[in-house]
N, C-alpha and C positions, 0 to 999 in steps of 0.2 A: 273592735278587735278583728272581726272577720275580714274587714276591708284591708287590713294590713298584711294578712297572711300571704296573698298572692305576690305582693311587693317583696316581702322577705324571701319568698321562693325564687323570684326573678333575680334578686340580688345574689342569692347563693349560687344560682346558675352562672351569673356574670362573674362572680368571684372564681369559681372553678374554671370557667372558660379562660379567664385572664391568666390564671396560674399555668394552665396547659400551654397557652399561646406564648407566654413569656419564657417558659421552660424550653419550648421548641426553638424559639429564636435564640435563646442563650446557648443551647446545644449547637446550633448551626454556627454561631459566632465563634465557638471554641473549636469546631471540627471542620469547618469549610473555609479555610483561609483564602483559597483562590477566589471565592466569590465575595469575600469581605475585605481583603487587603489589596489596595491598589498597587502596592509595591511588590506583590508576589508574582513570580514568573517561574517558568521551568528552569531550574538551576541545574543544567546538565552541561557536560563537556561539549564544547563546540557551539553552544548557544551564545547569542549576543546579549549582553546585559542591557536590559531596557532602562534601568536607572543605575545611578552610582551606588554600589553596595558597600556599606561600611561595617566595621566591627562594632557590635552592640556593647561590647565589654572588653576589658583587658584580658589578654590570654597569651600564654606561652606553651608551646607543645612541640614535641619531636615530629617533624614533618617526614612521614614515610615517603611521600611523593618526591619532595625535594632531595631527601637523602638518597633515594633510589636513583634519581636523575644524576646527582653528583657522582655516585658510585659507577653508574653506567658510563658517564663521561670519562671517569678515571680508567675504566677498563678499555674504552675505545682508544684512549691515548697510548696504551701499551702496544709497542710494535711486536711483530711476530718474532719469536725467540728461536734462534738457530744454535746448533751445537758449536762448540769451539772448533777451530781448524784442526783436522785430524793429521798429525805428523806422519802417520803410517802411509797415508795417501801421498803425502809430499815425498817421502823417501822412495816409495814405489815408482812415482813418476820420474823422480830424478834418476833412479836406477834404469828405468826404461829409456830415458833420454841418453844416458851414458852408454847403454847397450847399442842403441841405434847409431850413436856417433862412432862407437868402436867398429860397427859393421861398415859404416861409411869409410872409416880409415883403412880397414882391410881391403875394401874394394879399390880405394885409391892406391894402396901400396902393392897390390897383386901384380907381379911381373908377367911379362909375355901376354898381356891382355890389351886389346885395343880399347880406345876410348868409347867406341860404340858399345862394346860388351860391358864396359864399366857403367855406361849410361843405362843400359838395359837392367843391370843388376840393381842400380839405385832406384830405378822406376819401380822395380818389383818390391821395394822396401814397404812393408805393410804399416808400420807404426807412424811413418812420416810420409806424407804425400808432397814431395818437393816438386816445384815447377821445373820445367825443362831448362829454363834460363838459369835457375838456381843450381841445377845438377851440373850444367856446363861450368858454372863458376866454381863449384866444389871440386870438380875434377881438375880444373886448371890452376887453382890457387896453390900457393906454396905451403909446405908442411908447417912452417912457423906461423903463418897466418891461420892455418886450419887449427892449430893448437890454441891460438888466441880465441878463435870463434868457439871452440869447444869449452874452454874455461869460462868464457863470458856467458855462454848458453846455460851452463850449469849454475852459474851465479844468479842469473836473472830468474831462472825457473825456481831456484830455492827461495829467492826473495819474494816472488809472487805467491808461491805455495804456502808461505808463512801467513799470508793474509786469508781472511775468511772469504771463500768463493762460493756463492750461492748458485743453485742450479739455474735460476732465472737470470743470474748476473754473469754467467761464463762469457758470453759474447762481449759484454762491456769490459771484462777483465782482459780478454784477449786483444781487444782493440787498443788497450792502453799499454801493451807490452813494449812497444817501440820506445816509449818514453822512459823505460827502465834500462835500456841498453846504454852502455858507456859511450860517451861522445868521442872517445879516442879511436873508435872504429870508424872506418869509412862507410859510405852509404850501402855498398854491396854487402860488406860484412854485417852491418846492422840489420839489413833485410834478411840475411841468412839466419842470424840469431833469432830474429822475430819469428821466422817461419819454423825454425826448429822448436822453439819454446812453445809456440801457439799449439802445436800438435799435442803437447803433453799437459796443457792447462785444463784441469778437470775440477768439478765441485769438490770441496773438502769440508764444507759446513752445510748441514741439512736442517730443515724446519723440524722443531720439536714441539709437538702438541702438548706434551707433559710440561715442558718448561714454560711454554706460552700460557697455559692454564694457570700454572703456579704464579707467574708474574702478574697476570690479571687479577688473580685472587688477592695477591699482596697489595696491588694498587687499590682494589675495592675495599680491603680491610683498613687501609690507611686513611680512608675518608671517614671522619667522625660524624655521628648523627647531627643533622642540622636542626637547630631549634628555631622555629618560626615564632615571631612575636608580633602581636598587633596591639595597638593602643586603642582605647575607646574613641570611636569616630574616625579611625584611620581607614582610608579607602582600600578595599580589597580588589575590587574590579571597577574601573571607571565606566560610566555609561557609554555604550557603543563598542566596548571591547569584548573579545571572545573569551569565554570562560575556559580556563585550563584545568587539568587534573589537580594542580596544586591549589587553585582557587576553590574547586569543589571540596577538597579536603578541608580547607579553612572554614567553609560554610558548615560542613559536618561537625567540625570541632567546636564551632560557636553555637551549634544547635539551630542554625538558620534554616535548615531543611531536614526533612525526615524521609525515609524510604516509603512514602505513602502513609495512609492512615491505618495504623495497626489496630488490631482489636483491643489491645491494652490501652491505647490512647482513647479510643472511643468509649471504652468502659470507664476510664478515669474521668473523662469529661461528663459522661452521664451521671456518675456518682456525685460530683460536685454540684451539678445542676439540680439533681434530686434533693440533695441536702438543703440547698437554698430554697427550693420550692416547698419543702416541708417546714423549714425554720420560720419563714416569714408568717404564713397563716397560723401556724401553731402558736407563735408568740402573741399575735393579736388576739387569738381566741382565748388564750390564758389571761391576757390583760383586759379582754373585753372592751377593746377600743371601738365601740359601736359607731361613733360619729364618723370615723374615717372609713372603716371597713364596710359600713352599711350605706355609704353614700356612693352611688354609681359613678358620679362624675369624679369624685376623689380617687377612687381606686383605678379608674381608667387613666387619669393623669399620672398617678404613681407608676403604673405599668409602662406608660409611654416614656416617662423620664428614665426609668430603669433601662429600657431597651435602647433608647437613643444614645445614652451615655455609654452603655456597654459596647454597642457596635462602634461608636466613635473611638473607644479605647483600643479595640482590636484592629483598627485601621493603621495604627502606628507601630505594630509589633516588630517590623523589620527595620525600624529606625533606632538610632542610638540614644539621642537626647529627646526626641519627640515624646516618648511615653511619659517622661518626667515633666514635660511642659504641658501635657494634656490636662485640662482642669477638671478631672473626674470629681474632685472635691465639691464642685459646684452642684452636683446632683444631691449630695447630702444637705448642703446649705439651702438649696431650693426647696426640697421637701420639708425641711425644718421650718422655713418661713411660711410655707403654705399649710402644713399639717401638724407642726409641733416638733419639739426636740426628740421625743421618744420615737416617733415615726421615722424621723431622719436617721436616728441611730440604727434602727432595725433594718432599714433599707440599705444603708451605705455599707454595712459589714459584708453581706454576700456580694454586693456589687463590686467592691474592691477585690474580693477573692476571685471572682469570675474574670474580672478585667485583666488580672495578672496571671491567670492560671496557664501553665504549660509553656511559659515564655522562658527564653534563656536567662533572663535577669529576674526571674520570679522571686528569688530569695531576698532581693533588696527592693524590688518594685512593689511587692505585696505589702510589706510593712510601711513603705513610703506612702502608698495610697491610703491605707487603713488608718495609720496613726495621725497623719496630717489631716485627714478628713474628720476624725473624731475630735481632735483638738480644735479644729476650725469650728465645729458645731458648738463646742463648749464656749469658745471665745465669742461666738456670734451673739449670745444672749437673747433677749426678747425680740431682736430685729426691729426695733422701733425707731432707730436713728441711723443715718448714713454712716456715722462713725462706727456703728456696730459691724457693718459690712467691711469697712476698712480694717477694723481690728481683726476680723475673721481672716481676711486676706494675709495680714501680717503673721497671724498665728499659723496659717497653713504654710507659708514660706519658711518661717523659722523652724517649725517642727519637721518639715520636709528636709531641710538642711541637716538637722540633728540626726534624722534617721539615716540619711546617706553617709554622714560621718561615722555612724555606728555600724552600719551594715555593709558599706562599700569600701571606704578608705582603708581599713585594716587588712582587707583581703586582696587588694590590687595595688600594683606598684604606683607610687604617686606620680601623677602627670599634672603639673600645675596649670598648664593650659586647659586640660580637661576639667580640672577642679573649677577654674574660673567659668568655663562654659556651663558646668552643672549648676553653679551658684546662680548664674543669670537665668537659666531655664527654670529653676525651682522658684525663684523670686517672681518670674513672669507667671508661673502657674498659680501662685498664691493670689496675685492681684487679678489675674484672669478669672479665677474662680469666683471672687467677690463681684467682679463686673458682670460676668455671665449670670450670676444669681440675681443681681439687681435688674438686669434687662429681662430675663425670663419671667421673674415673678411679676413684673409690671405687665408684660404681654399676656400672661396667663390670667392675671386678675382682671384685665380689661376684656379679654376675649371669652373667657369661660366663667366669669363671675366668681372666681375664687377670692378668698379673703386673705389679706396680708396685713401685718402690723402697720406698715407705712401707710397703707390705704385707709385703715381705721383711724389712724392719727389725722390723716388729711380730712376725712369727712366729719370728724368730731370737733373740728374747730368751730367756734361760735359764729364765724362769718361764712360758714358753708351755706350755700343758697337755700337748701331745704330746711336747715335749722333756722335760718332767718325767716323763712316763710312760716315755719312752725311757731316761732316766737311772736310774730306779728298777728297771726290769726288766732292762736290759742295760747296766750301767755300763761294762763292757769295750768293747763296741761303741760306746757313746757317746764314750768317750775316743778310740777309734780314729777316729771320725767327725770329732772336733775336730782331730786331727792331720792328717787328710786335708784338712779345710777350710783349715787354715793353708797346707799345701803348694799346694793348687789356687789359693787366692786370690792368693798371691804370684806364681805363674806367670801367672795371668790378667792381672795388672797389667803384666807384662813384654810380653805379646803383644797388649795392647790389647783383651782380651776384657772381659766384664762381671764384675768381681771380686765384687761383692755377690751377684749371682745365683749365681756359682760357689760362693761360700762357703756360702750358705744351702742350695743344692742338695746340697753335700757333707754338711752337717749332717743332712739327712733321707734321704740315699741308702740307708742300711741300716736304716731305721726298721722294716722288715718283720721284722728279727731279734728285735724286742722281743716278738713273739708266741711264739717258740720259742727263747729265749735260750741254753738249755743245749746246743743243737746246734752252737754256734759256739765255737771254742776260746778266744776272748778273754773269754768269759763263764764259762768252766769253772774250778773251783777246782783248783789244782795238787794232784796226788796222787789225785784222784777218777777213777773209771773213765769213759773217753770214751764217750758215748752212741752214737757211731757204730760202736763195736766189735761191737755185736750186730746191726748192720744190713748187708744186702747192699749192694754198691757202688751199684746202681741206686737202692735206697731211700735210701741216704745222700745220693746226688747230688740226688734229688728233694726231700729235706728242705732241703738247702742252697739249691737253685734256687728253692724256694717262698718264700724271703724277698723275692723280687722281687714276686710276685703279692700276698703279704701286705702288702708296703709300699704297693702301689697301693691296696689295700683300706683301709688306714689313712689314706692321703692323701685318698681320697674321703670317708671318714667324717669327717675333720676339715677338709674343704674346703680343702685346700692348693691353691695355684695350679696350673693345668694345666702350666705350664712346669716345675714341680718334678717332675711325673710323669715327664718325660723323663729326669731324673737317676736316678730309681729304676729305670726300664726299661732305660736304656742304659749304666749304669756297668759292666756286665759284657758288654755287646754280645751277640754270638753265640758267645762263647768257651765252652769246656767246663770242667767241674770236673775238673781234671787229676789230682788225687790219687785220686779215686774211679775215674776212667777207667783209670788205671794199675793200680789194684787189680783191676778187672774184667779187664783184659788179662792180668795175672799169673794170675788164676784160670782164664782161658781158654787158658793156655799160649801166649799171643802170637798166637792165631788171631783176626784182625780180623773174620772172618765170624761169629764167635760173640758179638760185642759190638756192640750197637746204639749207635753214638756219639751219636745224636740224643737218647738218654735222659740224656745227660750235658751237653747243650748248653743254655745259657741262651736264653730265648725272644727276647731282643733287643728292639728292633732295634739295629743298630750305632749308635754315636754319630752324631748328625746336626748337631751344633753344636760349636764350639770349646770351649764351656764343659763340655759332657758328656764330650768327649774328654779334657779336662784332668782331670775327675773319674776317669775310667777309669785314666789314667796315675798319678794321685796315689794312688788306692786300691791299685793293685798295688804301687807303689813303697813306700808306707808299710808294707804288710803284709810285703813281703820284707825291708825294712830292719829291722823289728821282729824278724823271724825269724832273719836272718843276722847282725845286729849288725856291720856293717862297721867295721873298726878305723881306717881312715884315709880321706882324701879320694879317693884313687885307687880304693879299693874301692867307695866311694859312687858315684863317677862310673861305674864299670863296672856297678854294680847298676842305676843309672838307665838307662844305655844299653841294657842287656840287656832291661829291661822294655819300653822303647820299641820295640826291635827285635822282640820277641815279638809285641807288639800289631800292628805293621806287617806282620809275617809272615802274620797271619791277616786282613789287609785291614780291620781294624777302624776305621781312620782315613780310609777312602776318601771318606766322605760329609761330612767336617768342614772341608774347605778349609784344613787346617793346612799350612803351608809348611815347607821344611827349615829356614829361618831361625827359624820359630816353635818347631820341635822343639829347635833348639840353645838358644834362650832358655829353653825349659821345662827342659832338662837343667841349665843353669846355675842356674836358680832352685831346682830340687829339691835340687841338691847344696848350695847355700848354706843352705837351710832345714834340711836333714837334718844338716848339719855342726853346726848349733847345737843340735840335739836329741840327737845321739849323740856329743857331745864327750867326751873322756876325763875321768875323775874321779879325785881323790886317794883312795888307799886309806888309810882311817883306821886307826891302830894299835889293837890289842886290849888295850893296857895298862890296868889298872884305876887309877882315881883315888880317893885316900882320901876318905872321906866328910867333908864339912865344910859348915858353913852359910855360904854366900856372901853371905847377906843381912846378916850381922853385920860391920860395918866393922872392919878390923884396926887396932888402936891404933897410932898413930905413935910410934916410939921416939924419945924426946928425948935429945939429946946434950948 
């Protein structure tokens, strides 16, 4: 007992260290996406997309960016708004032109004034700056023509002033006056009209900030909110393109980026990691799964599988279909094939929750991972046949499709191309999970010595080289091992232990006897001298005990799974070779001080699992039943009870977690199996039968 305490302490330290390490890695996988996701980059405006970024789910939202851009464009399209042409300005200018022309008329008609004086008076006219040539023409033209010019000037000015004339467009308007003059006038008259009118063309329409603002507001309000829609898998930004504000808005709406790691995110991630770190060890502690949790190699493998599959799942978080095609279910299938269904269930639940935590599609990805994994584990069965893995893959695919139909299709607009893609990805995930499980369980079994059902079935075949060697060298022990295997396997099924492991362990438990077969009674020819007669009790005991160490040597040589080593080491526990010890005590006259009992004790350890405990009980029961030949069921039951009592007396079952109910079931199973083996037989008579050829048909006597 004292030798095991440091080992248990080291295992507890290892367990705690692994829990802390896995928790830290899990927390990092949830909170450090840049270091763990190859597709992650700085999704900022102006950055170049390193990869093609696609929508991970269907979404429709009002795009503030695109709506704002459209409204800004509508505002920009609105021209500056000017006031309507002011008729008061037009009337004022027409009146000024009329006054100016009246003055010119008065200058023309003033008698007793020379033309030079008239020219001086017209040059002094302030409202109109007429050219000298024009003044000469005005003075010299006839009254009728002057009246025509006056009328045409007023008409042209009125026509032009009815139009909107902007301050910055006055020159353009003045330049176009000549085109408005009647063609009935000659060139000189037309130039005179143009010169007169030009002087009185002024702005009559002015920029209105109020009207412009109102027009722009109306144009902005006329733009309806733009609804942006993305389908699952639709490209948002192709690789190599610059990210725009609208693209960044889409990333935010889809939850593809966050404004840094907020303390709420960190706290949430820490909470789910802590829950997982508490759930797994607490469950195993309550269930007392000593075989798994107290084996350093097993818990290291479980931790590595957990971490590798979790990190792998977080690498695909920015993809649309990849998370559904990632075979996370293989983690549960692998752990189940290596350590049993219960262990697989306990590990896969937190793994699925962590793998999908905090992702945009968590609401359908989490149940997809979890439900498909659990159904896959149930469909796998004992994992003894290739068909079991195929069945598990089909179950994963079908259950995954059912989950997506239930959790995704009702909440997103149907896209049949997307549906077909999802179906293909989920079917791939199912068969990838079973394929990965087959591959990894083979690699782990070969490299780490772990035990799988397929491996046990392979080495339990009668043509397996080590069993053939066993049969040829120790046929008696081989037959004994088969009988023990039958006993132990039937009992294992009764107490819900592992019947396959128990049977194969029983087949190989005495393999060490093959190196020295004649030292064991079942291999000796009746009538020959027993080889132990010439040996001292201590030497005889050492020879018998050596079959344990010889068995381990053969197991290592033939690379038997490490789990089978336990059956070889533990099937005698720390019991003693009672026959040789009794001989030594008789030789010492009953003086216990003269006999070292440790020389007669098996090295152990005691059985540490229900399967190895079953082997110990079945081995002792079969040997005694073969020696004592019980005549009826009562004697069989008494024999089995006596074997169990003796084993309990020496505390050999203390580390196995066998209950009294288990022992009762074992007793009934042993009695039932042995009753079939040692049933009474008919004593055949010794009377001689006359020789005759039974192959010649007897002729039928005709009557």
